[in-house]
C-alpha positions as CSV (number, residue, x, y, z in Angstrom):
1,M,-34.1,75.4,-29.4
2,L,-34.3,79.1,-29.7
3,D,-37.5,80.5,-27.9
4,V,-39.1,82.9,-30.4
5,G,-42.5,82.5,-28.9
6,K,-42.7,86.1,-27.7
7,W,-42.6,87.5,-31.3
8,P,-46.0,87.2,-33.0
9,V,-44.5,86.9,-36.5
10,F,-43.5,83.4,-35.6
11,A,-46.9,82.4,-34.2
12,L,-48.0,80.4,-37.2
13,L,-44.9,78.2,-37.5
14,P,-45.6,74.6,-36.5
15,P,-43.8,73.2,-33.4
16,E,-41.6,70.9,-35.5
17,E,-40.3,74.0,-37.4
18,L,-39.8,76.1,-34.2
19,R,-37.7,73.3,-32.7
20,L,-35.2,73.7,-35.6
21,I,-34.5,77.4,-35.2
22,R,-31.0,78.3,-33.9
23,Q,-30.8,82.0,-34.9
24,A,-33.5,84.6,-35.6
25,C,-34.1,88.3,-36.2
26,V,-37.3,90.3,-36.2
27,F,-37.4,93.7,-37.9
28,G,-39.6,96.1,-39.9
29,S,-41.7,99.1,-39.1
30,A,-44.3,97.0,-37.3
31,A,-42.0,94.0,-36.4
32,N,-43.6,92.3,-39.3
33,E,-40.6,90.8,-41.0
34,A,-38.3,88.0,-39.8
35,L,-35.3,85.9,-40.8
36,Y,-34.2,82.7,-39.1
37,V,-31.6,80.0,-39.4
38,T,-32.2,76.4,-38.7
39,V,-29.9,73.8,-37.1
40,N,-29.2,72.6,-40.7
41,D,-27.9,76.1,-41.6
42,E,-30.8,76.8,-43.8
43,V,-32.1,80.4,-43.9
44,F,-35.7,81.3,-44.1
45,A,-37.7,84.6,-44.3
46,L,-41.3,85.6,-43.8
47,G,-43.3,88.8,-43.5
48,T,-44.4,91.8,-45.5
49,N,-41.1,92.1,-47.5
50,C,-40.9,95.9,-47.8
51,S,-38.3,96.9,-50.4
52,G,-37.4,93.3,-50.9
53,C,-35.9,93.1,-47.5
54,L,-36.6,89.4,-47.1
55,G,-34.0,88.7,-49.9
56,L,-36.4,86.3,-51.7
57,G,-35.9,87.8,-55.2
58,D,-39.3,89.5,-55.3
59,L,-41.5,92.0,-53.5
60,Q,-44.2,89.5,-52.5
61,S,-45.2,89.2,-48.8
62,T,-45.3,85.7,-47.3
63,I,-47.1,84.5,-44.3
64,E,-45.2,81.1,-44.6
65,P,-41.4,80.8,-44.4
66,R,-39.5,80.8,-47.7
67,R,-35.9,79.7,-48.1
68,I,-33.2,82.1,-49.1
69,D,-31.1,79.7,-51.0
70,V,-28.0,81.9,-51.5
71,L,-27.6,82.2,-47.7
72,C,-28.0,78.5,-46.8
73,G,-24.8,77.1,-45.3
74,K,-23.2,80.6,-44.9
75,K,-23.1,80.5,-41.1
76,I,-24.2,84.0,-40.1
77,V,-22.2,85.6,-37.2
78,S,-23.7,89.1,-37.2
79,L,-26.8,90.7,-38.6
80,S,-28.2,94.2,-38.6
81,Y,-31.0,96.1,-40.4
82,G,-32.1,99.6,-41.2
83,T,-35.5,101.3,-41.3
84,G,-35.9,101.0,-45.1
85,P,-35.4,98.3,-44.3
86,H,-32.1,97.0,-45.6
87,V,-30.4,94.0,-44.1
88,V,-26.7,93.3,-43.8
89,I,-25.0,90.1,-42.5
90,A,-21.4,89.0,-41.8
91,T,-20.6,85.3,-42.3
92,A,-18.1,83.1,-40.4
93,D,-15.8,83.4,-43.5
94,G,-15.8,87.2,-43.0
95,E,-17.9,88.0,-46.0
96,V,-20.6,90.7,-46.0
97,F,-24.0,90.3,-47.8
98,A,-26.6,93.0,-48.1
99,W,-30.1,93.3,-49.6
100,G,-33.3,95.4,-49.4
101,H,-33.8,99.1,-49.5
102,N,-31.0,101.0,-51.3
103,G,-32.2,104.5,-51.8
104,Y,-29.0,105.9,-50.2
105,S,-26.6,103.2,-51.3
106,Q,-26.7,101.5,-47.9
107,L,-26.1,98.2,-49.7
108,G,-22.7,99.4,-50.6
109,N,-22.9,98.2,-54.3
110,G,-22.4,101.7,-55.8
111,T,-26.1,102.0,-57.0
112,T,-29.4,103.2,-55.5
113,N,-31.3,100.2,-56.9
114,H,-33.1,98.1,-54.3
115,G,-31.5,94.6,-53.8
116,L,-34.1,91.8,-54.0
117,T,-31.6,89.1,-53.3
118,P,-28.5,89.0,-51.0
119,A,-25.4,90.2,-52.8
120,Q,-21.8,90.2,-51.5
121,V,-20.4,93.7,-50.6
122,S,-17.0,93.5,-52.2
123,T,-15.6,97.0,-52.7
124,N,-12.6,97.5,-50.3
125,L,-13.7,94.4,-48.3
126,L,-12.6,91.4,-50.5
127,N,-9.3,91.0,-48.6
128,K,-10.9,91.8,-45.2
129,R,-12.6,89.5,-42.7
130,V,-15.6,91.3,-41.2
131,T,-16.8,90.1,-37.8
132,E,-19.6,92.6,-37.0
133,V,-22.0,94.8,-38.8
134,A,-24.3,97.6,-37.6
135,C,-26.9,99.6,-39.4
136,G,-28.5,103.0,-38.8
137,S,-31.7,104.1,-40.5
138,H,-30.0,104.1,-44.0
139,H,-26.3,103.6,-43.4
140,T,-24.1,100.7,-42.6
141,I,-20.8,100.1,-40.8
142,A,-18.6,97.0,-40.6
143,L,-15.8,95.9,-38.2
144,T,-12.9,93.8,-39.4
145,T,-10.7,91.3,-37.6
146,D,-7.9,94.0,-37.9
147,G,-10.0,96.4,-35.9
148,E,-10.8,98.6,-38.9
149,V,-14.2,100.2,-39.5
150,F,-15.7,100.6,-42.9
151,A,-18.9,102.6,-43.6
152,W,-21.3,103.4,-46.5
153,G,-24.7,104.7,-47.3
154,Y,-26.7,107.8,-46.1
155,N,-24.4,110.5,-44.8
156,N,-26.5,113.7,-44.3
157,S,-25.1,114.2,-40.8
158,G,-21.7,112.7,-41.2
159,Q,-22.6,109.3,-40.0
160,V,-20.3,107.6,-42.5
161,G,-17.4,109.5,-41.0
162,S,-15.9,110.5,-44.3
163,G,-15.4,114.2,-43.5
164,S,-18.3,115.3,-45.7
165,T,-22.1,114.9,-45.9
166,A,-22.1,113.3,-49.3
167,N,-23.6,109.8,-49.4
168,Q,-21.1,107.0,-49.6
169,P,-22.0,104.5,-52.4
170,T,-19.4,101.8,-51.5
171,P,-17.5,100.8,-48.3
172,R,-14.9,103.4,-47.2
173,R,-12.6,103.0,-44.3
174,V,-13.3,105.3,-41.4
175,S,-9.9,106.7,-40.6
176,S,-9.2,110.2,-39.2
177,C,-8.9,109.7,-35.4
178,L,-9.4,106.0,-35.8
179,Q,-6.2,105.7,-37.9
180,N,-3.9,103.1,-36.4
181,K,-6.5,102.4,-33.6
182,V,-8.1,98.9,-33.0
183,V,-11.8,99.0,-32.7
184,V,-13.5,96.0,-30.9
185,N,-17.2,97.0,-30.8
186,I,-19.5,99.1,-33.1
187,A,-23.1,100.4,-32.9
188,C,-25.4,102.7,-34.8
189,G,-28.2,105.1,-33.8
190,Q,-30.6,106.3,-36.5
191,L,-28.1,108.8,-37.9
192,C,-24.9,108.3,-35.8
193,S,-22.2,105.7,-35.4
194,M,-20.2,104.6,-32.3
195,A,-17.0,102.6,-31.9
196,V,-15.2,101.2,-28.8
197,L,-11.4,100.7,-29.0
198,D,-9.4,97.9,-27.4
199,N,-8.1,100.4,-24.8
200,G,-11.7,101.2,-23.7
201,E,-11.9,104.6,-25.4
202,T,-15.2,105.5,-27.2
203,Y,-15.6,107.5,-30.4
204,G,-18.8,108.8,-32.0
205,W,-19.7,110.6,-35.3
206,G,-22.8,111.7,-37.2
207,Y,-26.0,113.3,-35.9
208,N,-25.7,114.9,-32.5
209,C,-28.7,117.3,-32.0
210,N,-29.8,115.3,-29.0
211,G,-26.3,114.9,-27.6
212,Q,-26.1,111.3,-28.6
213,L,-22.4,111.5,-29.3
214,G,-21.7,112.4,-25.7
215,L,-19.3,115.2,-26.7
216,G,-20.8,117.9,-24.4
217,N,-22.4,119.8,-27.4
218,N,-25.1,119.3,-30.0
219,G,-23.1,119.8,-33.2
220,N,-22.9,117.1,-35.8
221,Q,-19.6,115.4,-36.4
222,Q,-18.4,114.3,-39.9
223,T,-15.4,112.4,-38.5
224,P,-14.9,110.3,-35.3
225,C,-14.5,112.2,-32.1
226,R,-13.3,110.7,-28.8
227,I,-15.7,111.1,-25.8
228,A,-13.4,113.0,-23.5
229,A,-15.8,112.8,-20.6
230,L,-15.1,109.1,-20.4
231,Q,-11.4,109.7,-19.9
232,G,-10.1,107.0,-17.5
233,V,-13.3,104.9,-17.9
234,N,-12.8,101.6,-19.8
235,I,-15.8,100.9,-22.0
236,I,-16.3,97.3,-23.3
237,Q,-19.7,97.6,-25.0
238,V,-21.9,100.3,-26.5
239,A,-25.5,100.2,-27.7
240,C,-27.5,102.8,-29.5
241,G,-31.2,103.6,-29.4
242,Y,-33.0,105.9,-31.8
243,A,-31.2,109.0,-30.4
244,H,-29.6,107.8,-27.2
245,T,-26.5,105.8,-26.3
246,L,-25.7,103.3,-23.5
247,A,-22.2,102.2,-22.6
248,L,-21.0,99.4,-20.3
249,T,-17.7,99.6,-18.4
250,D,-15.4,96.8,-17.5
251,E,-16.4,97.3,-13.9
252,G,-20.1,96.7,-14.7
253,F,-21.3,100.3,-14.6
254,I,-23.6,101.9,-17.2
255,Y,-23.2,105.4,-18.7
256,A,-26.0,106.9,-20.8
257,W,-26.3,110.1,-22.9
258,G,-28.4,111.7,-25.7
259,A,-32.2,112.0,-26.0
260,N,-34.3,111.4,-22.9
261,S,-37.9,112.4,-23.7
262,Y,-39.1,108.9,-22.7
263,G,-36.7,108.4,-19.8
264,Q,-34.5,106.2,-21.9
265,L,-31.3,107.3,-20.2
266,G,-32.5,106.0,-16.8
267,T,-31.6,109.1,-15.0
268,G,-35.0,109.6,-13.2
269,N,-35.9,112.6,-15.4
270,K,-36.6,113.4,-19.0
271,S,-33.8,115.9,-19.7
272,N,-31.4,115.2,-22.5
273,Q,-27.8,114.7,-21.6
274,A,-24.9,115.8,-23.9
275,V,-22.3,114.1,-21.7
276,P,-22.1,110.5,-20.4
277,T,-24.1,110.2,-17.1
278,L,-23.5,107.3,-14.7
279,I,-26.8,105.5,-14.2
280,N,-27.8,104.4,-10.7
281,T,-29.1,100.9,-11.2
282,D,-28.9,100.2,-7.5
283,K,-28.1,96.6,-8.4
284,E,-25.1,94.4,-8.8
285,R,-22.6,94.3,-11.6
286,M,-24.0,94.7,-15.1
287,V,-22.8,92.4,-18.0
288,E,-24.9,93.6,-20.9
289,V,-26.6,96.8,-22.2
290,A,-29.2,96.7,-25.0
291,A,-30.9,99.3,-27.2
292,C,-32.1,99.5,-30.8
293,H,-32.0,102.3,-33.3
294,T,-35.7,101.8,-34.0
295,S,-36.9,102.6,-30.5
296,H,-36.4,104.6,-27.3
297,T,-36.2,101.5,-25.0
298,S,-33.2,100.5,-22.9
299,A,-32.4,97.3,-21.1
300,A,-29.5,95.8,-19.1
301,K,-28.6,92.4,-17.6
302,T,-26.9,91.8,-14.2
303,Q,-24.2,89.3,-13.5
304,S,-26.8,87.0,-11.7
305,G,-29.1,87.2,-14.7
306,Q,-31.6,89.8,-13.6
307,V,-32.9,92.0,-16.4
308,L,-33.8,95.7,-16.0
309,M,-35.7,98.0,-18.5
310,W,-36.4,101.6,-18.9
311,G,-37.4,104.3,-21.4
312,Q,-40.4,103.9,-23.7
313,C,-42.1,100.7,-22.5
314,R,-45.4,100.0,-24.3
315,G,-46.2,103.7,-24.4
316,Q,-45.2,104.4,-20.8
317,A,-42.2,106.5,-20.0
318,V,-40.1,104.6,-17.4
319,A,-37.4,107.0,-16.2
320,C,-35.6,104.7,-13.8
321,P,-34.3,101.2,-14.4
322,H,-37.1,98.8,-13.5
323,L,-36.4,95.2,-12.4
324,T,-38.3,92.7,-14.5
325,H,-38.9,88.9,-14.3
326,F,-37.4,88.4,-17.8
327,A,-34.6,86.0,-18.4
328,S,-32.9,88.1,-21.2
329,T,-32.8,91.6,-22.6
330,D,-34.4,90.1,-25.7
331,D,-37.6,89.6,-23.8
332,V,-37.8,93.3,-23.0
333,F,-37.8,94.2,-26.7
334,A,-40.3,91.5,-27.6
335,C,-42.8,92.6,-24.9
336,F,-42.2,96.3,-24.4
337,A,-40.4,98.0,-27.3
338,T,-42.3,99.8,-30.1
339,P,-41.9,98.3,-32.6
340,A,-41.2,94.9,-30.9
341,V,-38.1,94.0,-33.0
342,T,-34.9,92.2,-31.9
343,W,-32.0,94.5,-30.9
344,H,-29.4,92.0,-32.2
345,L,-29.3,88.6,-33.8
346,L,-30.9,86.0,-31.5
347,T,-28.6,83.0,-31.2
348,V,-29.0,79.9,-29.1
349,D,-25.9,78.3,-27.6
350,G,-24.4,75.1,-29.0
351,D,-26.9,72.3,-29.8
352,D,-25.8,70.3,-26.8
353,Y,-26.1,73.1,-24.3
354,L,-28.7,72.8,-21.5
355,T,-29.3,75.2,-18.6
356,V,-29.1,73.8,-15.1
357,A,-32.9,73.7,-15.0
358,Q,-33.2,71.9,-18.3
359,S,-30.6,69.4,-17.2
360,L,-32.4,68.6,-14.0
361,K,-35.7,68.3,-15.8
362,R,-34.2,65.8,-18.3
363,E,-32.8,63.6,-15.5
364,F,-36.1,63.3,-13.6
365,D,-37.3,59.7,-13.5
366,S,-34.4,58.5,-15.5
367,P,-32.8,55.3,-14.2
368,D,-29.4,56.0,-15.8
369,I,-27.7,57.8,-12.9
370,S,-30.4,57.8,-10.2
371,D,-29.5,56.4,-6.8
372,L,-33.0,56.0,-5.3
373,K,-36.4,54.8,-6.5
374,F,-39.8,55.1,-5.0
375,L,-42.4,52.4,-5.4
376,V,-45.9,53.7,-5.6
377,D,-48.9,51.6,-6.7
378,G,-46.5,49.0,-8.1
379,K,-44.7,51.6,-10.3
380,C,-41.1,53.0,-10.0
381,I,-40.0,56.6,-9.9
382,H,-36.3,57.2,-10.3
383,V,-34.7,60.1,-8.4
384,H,-31.5,61.5,-6.9
385,K,-30.9,61.6,-3.2
386,A,-28.8,64.8,-3.2
387,L,-31.4,66.8,-5.1
388,L,-34.2,65.7,-2.8
389,K,-32.2,66.7,0.2
390,I,-31.5,70.1,-1.2
391,R,-35.1,70.7,-2.3
392,C,-37.2,69.3,0.5
393,E,-36.7,69.3,4.3
394,H,-38.8,66.1,4.7
395,F,-36.3,64.2,2.5
396,R,-33.3,65.9,4.1
397,V,-34.4,64.2,7.4
398,L,-35.6,61.0,5.9
399,L,-32.6,60.3,3.7
400,N,-30.1,61.1,6.5
401,E,-31.7,58.3,8.5
402,T,-31.7,55.6,5.8
403,D,-29.4,54.2,3.2
404,E,-32.2,52.4,1.4
405,E,-32.1,52.4,-2.4
406,S,-35.9,51.7,-2.7
407,I,-38.7,53.3,-0.6
408,E,-42.4,52.2,-0.8
409,I,-45.1,54.9,-0.5
410,H,-48.7,53.9,0.5
411,Q,-50.2,57.2,1.5
412,F,-50.4,58.8,-1.9
413,S,-51.3,57.7,-5.4
414,Y,-48.6,57.2,-8.1
415,L,-49.9,60.2,-10.1
416,V,-49.8,62.6,-7.1
417,Y,-46.4,61.4,-5.8
418,R,-44.8,61.5,-9.2
419,A,-46.1,65.1,-9.7
420,F,-44.6,66.0,-6.3
421,L,-41.2,64.6,-7.2
422,E,-41.3,66.2,-10.6
423,Y,-42.0,69.5,-8.9
424,L,-38.8,69.2,-7.0
425,Y,-36.9,68.9,-10.3
426,T,-38.8,71.6,-12.3
427,D,-40.6,74.0,-9.9
428,T,-43.8,73.4,-11.8
429,I,-46.8,71.2,-11.5
430,N,-48.8,69.7,-14.4
431,L,-52.0,68.2,-13.1
432,P,-55.8,68.7,-13.7
433,P,-57.6,70.5,-10.8
434,E,-59.2,67.3,-9.3
435,D,-55.8,65.6,-9.1
436,A,-54.2,68.7,-7.7
437,I,-56.3,68.2,-4.6
438,G,-54.3,65.1,-3.8
439,L,-51.1,67.0,-4.3
440,L,-52.5,69.7,-2.0
441,D,-53.0,67.0,0.6
442,L,-49.3,66.0,0.1
443,A,-48.0,69.5,0.2
444,T,-49.9,70.1,3.5
445,F,-48.5,66.9,5.0
446,Y,-44.9,67.7,4.0
447,R,-45.3,71.4,4.8
448,E,-44.3,72.5,1.3
449,T,-45.7,76.0,1.4
450,R,-44.9,77.0,-2.2
451,L,-46.2,73.7,-3.6
452,K,-49.4,74.3,-1.6
453,R,-49.7,77.7,-3.2
454,L,-49.2,76.3,-6.7
455,C,-51.8,73.6,-6.1
456,Q,-54.3,76.3,-5.0
457,E,-53.6,78.3,-8.2
458,T,-54.1,75.2,-10.4
459,I,-57.3,74.4,-8.7
460,K,-58.6,77.9,-9.1
461,R,-57.9,77.9,-12.8
462,G,-60.0,74.7,-13.2
463,I,-63.0,75.4,-11.1
464,S,-66.4,74.8,-12.6
465,E,-70.0,74.5,-11.5
466,E,-69.6,70.7,-11.4
467,N,-66.5,70.5,-9.3
468,A,-66.8,73.7,-7.2
469,I,-68.2,71.9,-4.1
470,T,-65.6,69.1,-4.3
471,L,-62.8,71.8,-4.5
472,L,-64.4,73.7,-1.6
473,S,-64.5,70.6,0.5
474,A,-60.8,70.0,-0.2
475,A,-59.9,73.6,0.6
476,V,-61.6,73.3,4.0
477,K,-60.0,69.9,4.7
478,Y,-56.4,71.1,4.0
479,E,-56.9,74.5,5.6
480,A,-56.2,76.4,2.3
481,R,-57.9,79.6,3.4
482,D,-57.3,81.6,0.2
483,L,-58.6,78.7,-1.9
484,E,-61.6,78.2,0.4
485,E,-62.6,81.8,0.0
486,F,-62.2,81.6,-3.7
487,C,-64.3,78.4,-4.0
488,F,-67.0,79.8,-1.7
489,K,-67.4,82.9,-3.7
490,F,-67.6,80.9,-6.9
491,C,-70.3,78.7,-5.4
492,V,-72.3,81.7,-4.2
493,N,-72.0,83.4,-7.7
494,H,-73.3,80.2,-9.4
495,L,-75.5,79.0,-6.5
496,T,-78.4,77.7,-8.6
497,A,-76.3,75.5,-10.8
498,V,-74.0,74.4,-7.9
499,T,-76.8,73.3,-5.6
500,Q,-78.1,71.0,-8.4
501,T,-74.9,69.0,-8.7
502,Q,-74.3,65.5,-7.2
503,A,-71.4,66.9,-5.2
504,F,-73.7,69.2,-3.4
505,A,-76.1,66.4,-2.6
506,D,-73.3,64.3,-1.2
507,M,-71.8,67.2,0.8
508,D,-70.7,66.6,4.4
509,H,-73.4,67.6,6.8
510,E,-71.3,69.9,8.9
511,L,-69.7,71.5,5.9
512,L,-73.2,72.0,4.4
513,K,-74.4,73.8,7.5
514,A,-71.4,76.0,7.5
515,F,-71.8,76.8,3.8
516,I,-75.5,77.7,4.1
517,S,-74.8,79.9,7.2
518,K,-72.0,81.7,5.5
519,A,-73.9,82.0,2.2
520,S,-76.9,83.5,4.0
521,R,-74.7,86.2,5.6
522,Y,-73.6,87.0,2.0
523,G,-77.2,87.5,1.1
524,A,-77.2,84.6,-1.3
525,F,-80.8,83.5,-0.4
526,K,-82.5,86.9,-0.6
527,N,-85.1,87.4,-3.3
C-alpha cells in the first residue's frame, strides 16, 4: 500500500481504494490534480483537469476518480509534469505518452493543440526505448537506454538545447557537447535542463539568470555546457527546483547552486550562487536529493533514513538544512512545499515487500513461528523470546532463567498484558484511557519509562469530567507526576461538574483531603 494520506486530493477516496494504490503523482497549480496506478495496473485521475491534463478526453473536473483506459496495463516507469500543466510518462516498453497543455508544443506532436487524451510521442522516438522523462514549465526532455537525450517544447531560453530559441515542435536529439556521451540522469527547472553523464560530469542548458546552470555566470545557454567547477567530482543524481539545482555526489555530499531568495541552497544565507557550493549538512552520508520545478523547497535523505529540508517551507525561509521526523523526502513536499505536489512519481516497492516494523507487527500473536506463549485469563498470546529479550529488560532476565514455552500471568488482565506485548512489537499502544491505567500500572511495575509516558499521553487525550477523578487517583498511585498535575488542573477547571460525579463521592479519604488542600491553594473555592 502506498501512503498518500498526506495529500488532501486523496482525502475522499475510500480505504478499499487507497489500499490498491501502487503509484501516484500529485500536480497542478494548487496540488489539485492527481493520477494513480492500482495494483491491477489500472490508471485513474481526479481533480480540476486544467487544459485536459487528466487525460480523460474532456475538460471536466472530477472529485471522484475516473479511469484513463488507454493507459491501463502500460506499466508506468517515469512520470513528469509541467505548469500548464502537461503530463508525460515513459512505460516499461520504452514508449512515451503525453497529454494536457500544448501551447508551446510540449506534447511533441508537432501542433499547439491541447491533448485531451494520452497520445504516443513518436517522432524520432519510435526506435528508441525511453527510461526517464522530465518536464520544465512548458518543455520536455527524455532519456533513452542508449544514454541519449531528446527534447521538445518551449525554448525561449535555449532549454531544448537546439542552439536556437525557436520552440521545438517534435522530439529532437540534444547533441552538441553531449554527442557520443552517455547520460544517466536528467532533470528540469522551470526554464532549464540538466544532465548527468555516466562518468559523473554534469551539463546544463537553458535559462541561467539566477546561476542555476552552475557555470559561474548568468548567461543563458542554447546548448549543453559542462559545469567546470565540478571537475573531479562524481555526480550521481541532480534535482532542479524552480530556479535552483541540487546535485548528489557518489560520496554522499550535496552541492547546490542558483536562486537562493528562500534559502533553498542551504548555505545559511539568501545569496544566489552561480557556481556549485558544497552544503554543510553536518550529518552522515546523503543518498537522495529532492526538488521540484514548481517550488523553492529542497530536501535530502541520509543513509540511515533521516530526512532534511530547507528553502521555502510553508512560507518560511529555512536557510540551513533542518532535520525532520519524516520517513521520506516525499513527506517534505506533501507538508511544506507550495504547492504541495509530488517531486517525482511515488512508487511503492514490490507487493510482497514489508519494512522491518511491518514484519514484526504482522507476526505479533501469530502461532506460526512463535516460541513462547503467555496464558492470561485463560487466553493465549503468542510471542518470540528473542524479540522480548531485545525490547524489555524484564524479559531479558526472566527468559534467561527459564526454558518454559508457556508462562501464566495472574497480576494483569488479558487486555492490558496483550497491549503491553503488542507495544513491544509496534512501539504504539491502542487502548481507551480507562484501560491505559492498567497498562500504566504494568509499565511502572516493569520500569518501562517510555511505555509509561505513552500511557500518560493516552490518558490525557481521553480525560473527561466523568473520569477525571479516577484518572487523577491512578496518576497518584503510580507516581506519574506529569499526569497527576494535568488531571488536577483539569479537575480544578471543571470543579463543579467533577465534584458531582460518583468517582468524587467514592474518592479515597486521604486523596480527597490532599485534593481539597491543593485546590484551595489554587484559589478554586474563592467566590
